[in-house]
N, C-alpha and C positions, 0 to 999 in steps of 0.2 A: 504494500500500500504506500503510495507516494504522499508527500507532505500535503498536497492539495486535498487528497482523499481523506487524510487523517483529520484535517480541520473541518471538512464538510461533515464527516461522520460525527465528530464531537458537537458541532454546531446543531445538526439536525436532531441530536439526542435530547437537547435541552430547550431549543428555541422553537416557539410555536410556528407551525407551518402556514403562516398567513401570506407568504409570498411564493410565487413560482420562480425559484432562483435558477440561474445558470450555474453550471459546475465550474466556477472560478473562485478560488480563494485568493483575494487580492492581498498583497503584502506591502507594497509601497508604490508611491507615485512621485513623479517629478515632471513639471511642465504639463504636457498633454499626453504623457505616456505613463503606464503603470506596469508592474510586473506581478505575476502570481507567485505562489510559494515554491514553485519548481523553477522559477527564473525566467519563464516565458514572458515576453514583452507584448504590450498591446497599445495601439493608438486609440484613445478614448474620444469618440465623437458623440458621447451622450452626457458627459460631464456630471455624472451622478443625478441624472434627470434634471439637467439645467442648473445644478446647485454649485458645482465647482466652477464658478464664472471666470476665475483667473487661472484655471487649471489646478494641478496638484502642487501644493506646497510652494506657491509663488514666494520668492525671496522676501520682498518688501512686506507682503501680507503676513508671512510667517514671523518675520522680525517683530511686527506690530503686535501680533497675537502673543508671542512668547514674552515680550516685554510686559504686556498686561497680566499674563499669568503670574509673573513674578512680583507684580505690584498689588493687585487686588482681584481675586477670581470671582467673588460674588458678594453682594450685600443685599439686605432686605430692601424692598421698595418703600419701606417707611423712611428711608434716607435718600440722600442725593449723591451722585458721582459726576465728576467733571466729564468723564469719557462718554457717559450717556447723554449729558447735556449738549456736548459738542456734536455728537452724532445726530441727535434730534434736530439741532439747529441746521446742520449741513444738509440733512435729508429734506427738511422743509424748504430750505432755500433752493435746493435742486428741483424739487417737484412743484413748488408754488403753493403748497398747503400750509396751514397755520398750526395744526395740531396733529398729534399721533399717539398711538398706543402700541407698546412693545409686547409681543408674545414670542412664541417659539417655533411656529410653523405656519404654513399657509392656511390650514384648517382653522387654527386659532385666530389668525387674522380675519378670516371670513366669519367666524363665530362673533368676533368683536363687531364687525360691520353689521351683521344681522341684529345684534342687540342695540347697537347705536341707532340704526334706522327705526327700530320699533320704539325705542324710548323717545326719540325725537318726535315721532308722530303721537305717541301717548301723551307726552307733555303738552303738545300743542292742540291736539284734537280729541284726546280721551280714548276710551276703549273702542274696539271694533275696526280700527284702521291699522291692521297688523300684517296683512298678507304681503308677501314678497314674490314678485314675478321673476322666474328664472327661465332659461332657454332650454328647449329640447336639445339633447346632446351635450349639455354642459357638464362640468365636473368642478365641484367646490370643496371636496374633502371627504374624510371618512368618520368624522364625529357624527353623532346622531342628527344634529341640526344641519350640518353641511352635506351629509348624505341625503337627508330629506330634501335639501335644496337642489341637489344634483338631478339634472333632467335626463337620466338614462335608466330605463327599466331594469337593466341587468344588475344594477346596484341595489334595487329595491326588493330585497329578499332577506329572509332569515331573521331580521332584527325588529320585527313588528312589535308594537305599532310605531310607525314613523311619525315624526312631528308634523302637526298640522300647520297651515299658514303659508304654504308654498304652492304657486300656480305656474304651470309650464306653458310657455308660448313657443311656437315654432320660429326658429331663427330666421331672420330676413322676411318674415311674414307680417307686414305692417297692419293688415286688417285683423289678424289674429290678436296682435298686441292691443289694438284699439278696442276690441270686443271684451277684453279681460281687464282693462285698466280702469276699474271702477273705484268707488269711494271706500272700498275695503283695503285698498293697496297703499302701502307706505313706501315701497321701493321697488325698483327694477335692478336686478343683479345680473351682470353679464361679463363674459370674457370677450375681448376684442378679437382674439384668435383662440378658438376652441382647441386646446392642446390634446387632452386625453380623448376628446371627441373626434379626432382625426386631422388635427392641424388645419382647421378651416377658419379663414378670416371672415368676419361679418361684413356685409355690404355697407357702404357709407350711408346710403339712403335710409337703411334701417336704423343705424346708429343715430343719425340726425333725427329720425322720427321719435326714437326713445327719449332723447334729450328734450325735444320740443314739446312732446305730449306731457312728459313729466313736469316740465317747468310750468305748464298751465295749471296743474293741480297740486303743486307743492309736493310732488312725489320725488323722493331721493333717487339718484342714480348711483349704483355701486359698481365700480369697475374691479373685477377680480383680475389683478395683474400679477398673481403669484408666479405664473410661468412666463408671462410676456414682459414683465417689468425689468428694470435695472439693465437696460441696454440690449436685451435679447433680440428685439426686433429692429435695432438700428436707431431707435430713439430711446431716451431714458424710460419713458412711459409709452406704451403702444397707443394710448389715447391721443398722443400728439399727431399720429398719422391721420386721425379723423378730425383734428382741430377742435376737440372737445375735452372738457375737464369734468370728471365725475365729482359728485358731492363727497363721495367716499371712495378711496382706492386702497386695495390691499396688495402687499408685497410679501415675498418670502424667497424660497429657493436661492437664487444667486446673490441676495442682498448682503450676506456676510461671508461669501466665498467658501461655504462649506460648513460653517458653524450654525447650529439651529437658531433661526430668528424668523419671526413674522412681524409685520408692521401693518397697522390700520391707520391710514391717513385721512384727515378730514379738513374741510375749510371752516370759515367762521360760522356758517349756518349751524353746524353741530358742535361748536366749540364749548358750549356750556351744558351739553347734554349729560355727560357722565359726571357724577358727583362722587365723593368718597364712599366706597363700599358698593357701588353699582357694578364694578368690573375689576378684575385683578388677574395677576399672573406671577407666581413665585419667581420664576426664572426670567421673566420678560425684561428685556433691557440689560441682560447680563453683561458686565464690563468686558469680558473676553469677546463676546459676540459683537459688541459695539466697536471694539478695536478692529476686528475683522471687517466690519461694515465700513468703517472710515477708510481702510486701505482699499476696499472695493470702490468706494465713491471717488477716491483720489484718482484711481486708474480710469474708471469708466467716464468720468467727466473731464478727463484731460483732453487737450486740444487734438482733434483729428481721430480720437479713438473710435467714436461711433461711425465716422465716415469709413474707417477700415472694416468695421463690422459689416457694413452694407456692401463693400467691395468683395469681401470674402463670401458673402451670401450669393452675390452674382456669379462669382467664380465657381462655387459649388453647383449652382443651378445650370451654368453653361456646360459643365461636364455631364451632369445627369441627363440633360435634354438630348444629348447625343446617344444615349443608351437606348437600344431598341426595346428593352423590357419596360421602360418608364413611360407611363401614360401621361402623367402630369406631375408637376412639383408645386406644392401648396405652402402656405404660411407667409411669414414676413421675417426678413433679416435672417439670423441664425436660428430660426425656429422653422424647421423644414420637414414637410411631409412628402413622401414619395409614393405615388399611386402606381401599382404594378399591373402588368397585363395578365400574367399567368401564375407567377410565383407567389407563395404565401410569405407574408412579412415575417412571421415567426421562424420559418425555415431559413430565410435570408439572415436574420439576426443570429441564429445558431451557427450557420456556416461562417459568418463573419467572425464570430468568437473563435472558431477553430483556426481561422487564418490571421488572428492577432488584431482584430478590429472590434471595438465595442460600439454598437448602435442600439437604437430603441425601436419600439413599435407603438402605433396608435391605431387601434381598430385594425383595418386591413392594410395600413400603410407602414412602411419603414419610416422611422422618425429620427432626425438628426438634431441634436442640441449641443453643438461643439462648444468647448470653452471659448469665450470671446477673444482670448489671446492666441487662438490656434494659428500656426504659421502656414504659409503657402506650401512649404515642403511637406508638412504633415498632412495637409489637405490633399496634395498630390498622391502621397503614399496611401492615405485612407481611401480616396476615390478610386485608385487603381485596384485595390482589394475589392471594394464594394461593386464597382461596375463589372469587374471580372466575374464575380459571383452572379450578378444579374444577367450577364451575357451567356452564361454556361448553358 
């Protein structure tokens, strides 16, 4: 039994089998490459499902995190820390929001957004205005509330009863939206690019309709940018592509470069909604995560960085569109979905693993979420492996 197999056997003996895992025991990573316990190297074009935004163990990021580990690793949110204050200020300046709440994941950020929207409406209009519209094919998390909000039937099993108060609308169907946007609704929650739903971007006309119709009725717009945010689409927030700014935006995944963090951002409209005791998170705003977050912000907001993200996205797309097995390439920036003619995405991902390449899937598509710092040489190598598999 090799070292990979030993680790996998030990792991499977004790850890709940809630994930369908690939037979890879990762040992270490540097840049955009990692190695397993047998020493085999891989190019990672999945970045921990979009979380390792600067790749593995980026030097400046690691220095910032290690310095914070040796200074203060945690404190209660009864107290203040400079690193949390600085990160909050920088993130609000970058996004144009005034307020935020720190959590530990995208699901927590979305839970916060749900509570914030409902309390805003309750404070202003009283009971009965609590429904939240979400889109068919959406994904918002795996807690009970965010699972209930998710607009995919495949997730609505086992855990009955699900939470009430969520209404699904077909994405890009303005008439369906109008028919359900009644006086019981307090918010519309949407992903500008549905990631787990197949890497599908919303139509601008639909997004405009959401904002315009909600503005007429003082209904909040919640943008779930857990996967699309922090430069993933070539803008810091994907909402910038649509020229719209949601009342509430959630971030996670790449925000701290691989350390657990979720953020719920809001503007002045909701700034007084939460009061002491109405929401909380023991580890939210952890100093180590904030140090990682500052390092990510420094890099992603540096001059020319996001322009390079878009150039790399076009580079990948140009290579994929030459492949006879590829029907279409969807998404925005370095959030890429690859629709295939005949091959199964799961088979392609497994074959890529065998050949030293890590990719993801989203429904029937192969999905790529490369580190934002991926080099052209690494893209060349990765694309050669991937297109080789597709052309077989």
